[in-house]
Legacy VTK file of the C-alpha trace (Angstrom):
# vtk DataFile Version 3.0
C-alpha trace
ASCII
DATASET POLYDATA
POINTS 108 float
21.252 3.419 4.549
17.662 2.927 3.433
15.340 0.899 5.606
14.173 -2.351 4.075
11.552 -4.788 5.333
12.758 -7.515 7.681
9.244 -8.933 8.157
6.084 -8.622 6.050
2.935 -10.135 7.509
-0.741 -10.076 6.626
-2.207 -9.715 10.132
-5.797 -9.886 8.882
-7.489 -10.004 5.455
-7.479 -6.191 5.436
-4.252 -5.285 7.254
-0.555 -5.621 6.444
2.330 -5.156 8.880
5.910 -4.383 7.893
8.810 -4.352 10.318
11.675 -2.355 8.859
15.423 -2.875 9.251
15.581 0.150 11.586
12.956 -1.541 13.856
10.083 0.760 12.862
6.785 -1.109 12.591
4.217 0.075 10.056
0.620 -1.103 9.675
-1.342 -0.585 6.461
-5.076 -0.914 5.889
-5.985 -2.431 2.519
-8.433 0.328 1.441
-5.847 3.011 2.231
-3.055 1.333 0.270
-5.441 0.634 -2.611
-6.347 4.322 -2.648
-2.676 5.250 -2.915
-1.972 2.831 -5.784
0.808 4.283 -7.944
-0.227 2.607 -11.229
-1.250 4.582 -14.319
-4.907 3.505 -14.140
-5.188 4.897 -10.590
-2.997 8.002 -10.888
-2.553 10.108 -14.022
1.075 9.752 -15.114
1.313 13.280 -16.495
-0.510 15.300 -13.840
-0.245 13.058 -10.768
-3.994 13.504 -10.212
-5.690 10.549 -8.524
-8.180 8.787 -10.793
-9.315 6.314 -8.121
-10.573 8.169 -5.058
-11.343 6.827 -1.558
-15.072 6.977 -2.338
-14.480 4.333 -5.069
-12.896 1.839 -2.660
-14.966 -0.354 -0.349
-14.035 -0.197 3.348
-14.068 -4.010 3.465
-11.427 -4.333 0.707
-8.941 -7.149 1.362
-5.491 -8.283 0.283
-5.921 -11.394 -1.892
-2.246 -11.844 -2.774
0.991 -10.147 -1.723
4.057 -10.733 -3.892
7.643 -9.509 -3.861
8.851 -7.631 -6.935
12.603 -8.146 -7.096
14.249 -6.855 -3.920
12.632 -3.423 -4.009
8.830 -3.582 -3.996
5.571 -5.377 -3.245
2.656 -5.992 -5.573
-0.832 -6.638 -4.241
-3.851 -8.335 -5.688
-6.924 -6.751 -4.125
-10.357 -8.244 -3.548
-11.725 -5.784 -6.151
-9.572 -7.499 -8.806
-6.995 -4.705 -9.194
-3.372 -5.866 -9.303
-1.180 -3.585 -11.437
0.307 -1.286 -8.795
3.908 -1.833 -7.731
4.639 -0.334 -4.324
8.362 0.288 -3.828
9.707 -0.162 -0.309
10.547 3.570 -0.304
6.928 4.424 -1.191
5.549 2.054 1.464
7.905 3.523 4.047
6.766 7.028 3.098
3.096 6.010 3.405
3.756 4.223 6.689
5.218 7.334 8.243
2.511 9.733 7.074
-0.384 8.678 9.271
-2.103 6.791 6.455
-1.675 3.556 8.347
-3.632 4.648 11.407
-7.209 4.244 10.240
-9.618 5.055 7.474
-8.573 6.837 4.330
-5.720 9.298 4.116
-6.157 13.007 3.674
-4.776 12.991 0.120
LINES 1 109
108 0 1 2 3 4 5 6 7 8 9 10 11 12 13 14 15 16 17 18 19 20 21 22 23 24 25 26 27 28 29 30 31 32 33 34 35 36 37 38 39 40 41 42 43 44 45 46 47 48 49 50 51 52 53 54 55 56 57 58 59 60 61 62 63 64 65 66 67 68 69 70 71 72 73 74 75 76 77 78 79 80 81 82 83 84 85 86 87 88 89 90 91 92 93 94 95 96 97 98 99 100 101 102 103 104 105 106 107
């Protein structure tokens, strides 16, 4: 069975916490999630190459809006105005378990 969020909370303007159905707790920094945006304007659909790089994202980036997409994903509106990325729960879980939620920008 796939883990799904049981609690989603914005703990600060720049940090999101998700508690999963298997009791794992994941914390996400806004600049890191923004840098991993899966939308076509941030990641080339054909090659998978990142168009938006960590250097393009301000460290003080904040979550402006967090919305559910059906029962499978979250969509964020960022303080830089970007809002087209849809982050599936599977993708968020993957990012939450990869060390990207610890601090700063990920190694990808």
